[in-house]
C-alpha positions, 0 to 999 in steps of 0.5 A: 500087961498094962498097969494103966487104962490108957493105951500107949501110942503104937510107936511105943509098943513092941512087935512081941507085945502085939503078938501076945495080946489077948482080948482081956488085955485090951477090953475096957481100955481107952483111947484119946481119939478115934485115929489112935484106936485105928492106928492101934488096930492097924498095927496089931493086924500087921503084926498078926498077919491080916488086913483090917477094914472099916465097918460100922460108924455112928455119929451124934447130932454134932457129927462126933463119932460115938461108935466105930467098928473095924473088922477083918477084911475077910469078914462076911461074904460076897453078895449072892447076886454078884456071884450068880451073875451070868451076863459078865463081860470080864472074868470076876475077881477071886473071892476073899471073904470067908465069914471071919468074926475078928473085930474091934469096936470102941464107944465114946465115954462122954463123961471122960471124952475118951473112946473105950474098947467094947469089943475085941475078937481075936479069933480068925476063921482063916490062916493068917499071913506069914511075916514075909506076906504082910507087905501085900495086905491091902490096908498096909499098902500105902504110898508115903508123902515123903516117897511121893515127893521123891517119886514126882521129882524122878517122874518129872525128869522122865523116869518111868514108874517101874524104874522109880519103884526099883529106886525106892526098893534099892533105897529101902533095902527090900520090897517089904521096906517100901510099904507098897507095890508098884501098882499102888504107886501107879494108882496114887499117881493116877489119882494125883493126875485126876485131881490136877484136872478136876473139872476137865483137862482143857480147863486145867491147861487154860488155867495153867496158861492163865497162871503163867501169863500172870507170872510172865507178862509177855507169855502169849497163848491162844486157843479155839473152841470147836462147835461141840464145845471141846478145845480146838487148836492151841498155840503158846509162846513165852517171853524168852521165845518171843525175845529170841524171835526178835533177834533170830526170826529171819529164818524159821522151820516148822514141823509136825511131831506126833504121839506126844499126847493122849489126844493124838494132836500133832505138835507143831514146833517153830524152830530157828537158829540162834547166834551159837548156830544152835536150835532155838524154839519160838513157839508151840502149837497143838492142832486138830488136823492138818488142813490148810485152814488149820495151818493158816490159823497157826501161822496167823496166830504165830505172827500175832504173837511176834508183832507181825514180823514175817520171816525172810525164809521158811523151811518145811518138809513139803506138806501141801497144806503147809505150803498153801498156808505159807503162801497165804499168810507169809506171801513175802517169805521164800519157801524152801523144801527140806533137803533131807526129806527130798533126798529120802523121797527120791530114793523111795520114788525112783529107787536108783542110787545113781539118780539120787546122787545126781538129784542131790548134786542139782539140789545142793550145788550152786550153778547158773540156771542154764547149767542146772537145766543141762544137768537136769536133762542129762540126769533124767535121760541117763537114768531113764526117768522121764516118765516118772511122776515124782520126777516131773513134780519135782521139776515143777517145784524146782524153785523150792529146793534147788540151790540155783534159785534159792542162793540169794535168799538168807537161810542161815544154814537152815536147809532142812527140817533136821533141826526140828527132827533133832528137837523131836528126838530131844522132846521124846525124852519128856513126851509120850502118847499117854500124857494129858494136856496138863502133864504135857505142858509141864513136860514141855516146860522141863524140856525148855528149861534144859534147852535154855540152860544149854544156851546159857552154857554156850554163852558162858563158854563164849565169854570165858574161852578164847580160841587158839589162833591157827591160820596165817591171817592172825589179825583177821582171825583174832578179830573174828574171835572177838566178834563172833560166838565160839561156834560161829567163829569155827564156821568163819575160820573154815573160810579163812583156811579155804582162802589159802587155796585161792589165787587172783587171776585178774584185778580190774580197777574202776573209778569207784570199785575194784573187781577181783577174779579168783580161781581155786586150786584143783577145782578146774576152770571155775572162777569167782568175782568179787566187786569191792567198793572202798568208799562204802566197804561193800563186798559183792561176791558171785558165790553169794555166800554172805547173802545166804548164810551171813558169813563172809566167804573165803573170796572176801577174805582174799580181797581183805588180804590184798587190801591189807585189812586187819579187821572185817568191815562192818558191812560183812558182820551180821549182828545175829551171829555176834556175841552181842546179838541180844540185848542183855537188859531185855533178856533180864526182863524177859526171864521166865518166872519159876512156878511155885511147884518148881521151886518146891521140887528144887528145894526138895532136891537140894535137901535130898542131896544134903541128907544123902551124905548124912544118911551115908555116914549114919548108916555106917554104925549102929549109934549113928543110925539111932541118933540120926533116926531120933533127929529126923523124927524131931525135925519132921515134927518141927517142919510139919509145924512150920507148914501153914494150914491155910497154904494152898498149892498151885494145883488148888489155885488152878482148881479154884480158877476153874470153879470161878470160870464161867466158860467150861471147855470140854476135853479135846477130841482124839484127832486122826493125824498122819502120825496117829496109830493106825488100827488094822481092820479085822480080817473077814476071813475071805481070801484075797482074789485077783482083780483080773481073773477072779482067782485067789492066790495072786494079784492083778499085777502077778496074774499070768493072764495079765502078763501074757496079754502084755507080752502079746501087746509088746510083740504086736507093737514092735520093740521099744527104744530108749534114749532120745528116740522115746515115744514123743510126748508133749512137755505140757502133757508130762506136767499135767500128768504129774498130778500137781496142784500148783507150779512155781512162778518166776518169783519162786512162789507156788501158784495154782496150776489151772487151765483156761480151756475147761473142755480139754480133758486131763492129760491131753493138751495136744489141742491147747493154744500156747497161752494155756501152757505155763511160761518159762524163763528165757534161759529155760527156753534157750535150753529146751530149743536145743532138745528133741522136739517131743521134749520141748514145751508146746509154746516153744515149738 
């Protein structure tokens, strides 16, 4: 078969030649290298239907291989001590070794510096695998580097490993053409993950952020170390986020997101609203727990990153620890509870859809304090929820959620944490609870890249699209379109449209100002007053919409129409909503630098896109397929030669920085947060018993003895009454029994709810002096003096 002693490269040998190969054909043949010999035997084993493995190796004093031997994977037998073990914790694997004698060995000929075949046994003691089973042979399953680059690219955009495997099978045409199984692919990706975090996951994330700070001079991150040496809290914010906070940091919302990493650390996201009325992110934090001290640290670090600039208002979901931390770190900021969470909680804690509607009306409708008190008392008496603990607590916190008390504070349309919830939904495409910190950070960068690309699309649309003018105030609408972004323009135009429903009831001209009184069509007797000062172009409307949102109200537009103004005064234009809200030069200097591995993935994606067209046309004919195959092989060799041998990837640089670092931070400890998965306790097998009678099958609430006792008690006490003739209870008693830890003062801030007289037992304040009960506003006093005596606070009776 061979007319020369040197074995040909395996690529030049046909499948039929391997099948007909005999021991005499290969004995004494020579190989240029050990690698060539291994490739030969590997190709031979694939064609014959068995899996080979390395056996014996012998080297000289210089480390040069003298003898190398390969055997069939079924050679030998499993150790007897492993077979006879009785203390196994898991089921042993099936035995695969059968004492097969097939082998292949080469020895070094030092004179020729070639490796000569000295042993070649072709006979097997087992049945060889058929051709359609060759894809499962262990030594022939290998994830190619070309497939691996494609896999990493698909995984980086959120595709699951099983989906990526299906994509590879679709490309190859069959599972056999892929060259590996789905489990092999998972194992290879796991090995890459482990190599990326060679020392520890915490060291890797620190090195990664250090590298980002070197590329982005304004990248900011801080972390803490626990007593046991493990990583504690972590906060980071890049240059673009810090720049956005400079322009849009007047209102923020932050919310905890769970199940985003393998350590159960809650992800805190600081969210705001940009000039397109879209969500923007100011920073991220990973927290050990949800205590007041932890939230205090994250807020202090956040202000440090933002050069001490405190927001005007903060919106949260009502977490107590968050609220206390805000009052400590940001005392000047107005804290607002999320309206969406309150709407959901009122239904959960009260369960009356009618009261839910009444509560929502009190929460979202702007009215005077006296009217709010009237509406509140009417609601709780109508639906009989005076004794509900949650309702009492919400009344104590009314200055944190009622529009009546928050109307004069700027919120920019951010009345709930729903933007944070939408960001959570957006990030869930990239995050899951099995991510290591290093992978977690990469996925966050991907999500931020997509979010900022959407913002650039909004900028592009604002510059290149001009809205169609539809209102009758064309000059004002045209000016609005020139000043505001596209989304903000739609918001302002709605106010211009609403102006058509207004009519002027009165106009009082003072020396320095003009006061207009307006009424809206089909809204009843409600009126609004606008005071306009021509010398300063200042508008002050009783609706306070501009103070809350920064958008001119319909009443102000009606005054502009009356004064024949064709442009919105500068005093009614808030810079944060305009097209020029940001400094373009600062944006260019703050742009995020693309990491080297991201550039490599981008180049790979661009080349793959171009090659897909060529592959399509080449696959249409046999000649095209052969020509493309040869050209690809030649280009592969050429491109491989262009790769410098001294080049190192960013992951290798990260590992180098880890080795040079003198401080080794341990991986974070798995946290037990509210959003972590709760493992149910194993049942002890005992039936649950009633706490009243001790019998199984029911609980204390459904116990027949308990029910009979209640019926007897009600019969002896007489019938109960409803409405205003309920059992008298002091209002201070109601507040104390609500189990709240703080109340809201006249400035809208939470203060500790403490009583000076420590001898008074909890829930019984009948002997307290008036000074021991919290004070109320004058409007509240007047309102409650009109109520039944039992409902009024003690200091007003």
